[in-house]
C-alpha positions, 0 to 999 in steps of 0.5 A: 905434590900430588902425582897420579900415574895410570897404566895398564891400558891397551887394545883388547877384543870384546870379552877380554880383560885388562887390569889398570893400575894407578900409582898415587903420590901425595895422597893419603890413602888412609883418608881418601876415597879413590875412584876410576873415571872413564872418558869416552870420545865425545863424552864427559869424564864419568866416575865408574868405580870408587873405593873407600879409604879403608878399602872395605866399601866399593861402588860401581856405575851400573854400566860396569857393575859385575864386570869391573872390580876396584881394589887398593893397596894402601902400602903401595898407594896404588889403586887397581881396576880389574876389568872383565867381559869388556865391551866396545862401549868400555872404550875410553881413557881411564883416569884415577883421582880422589873422589871428594877432592879432585887433584890434578889429573894424570895422563890417563891410560887408553883402553880400546875394546874392538875386534 
């Protein structure tokens, strides 16, 4: 059974940093492309970063490129999102999931960027 548990969100001032974690059970990290998604108030859930199954390839949405870094620890079945230089428009609920075969969503973790 697949379970996704996101953590690490919080309230941060503009320019600050956060590191999100996603513990995934029931997903084979050796073959899954994993991603972080963001849902801002009133908007759809968008993919902001993804990482290949081997962890050697990453892609980012233009809005976060150069500020966010996705990484994974296959031994721990955990995906991370390091977020630097945060902006108010980064506010939203962040979720992780498999990119090509969506699984039931976790509860997400709230990120609020505000002074």
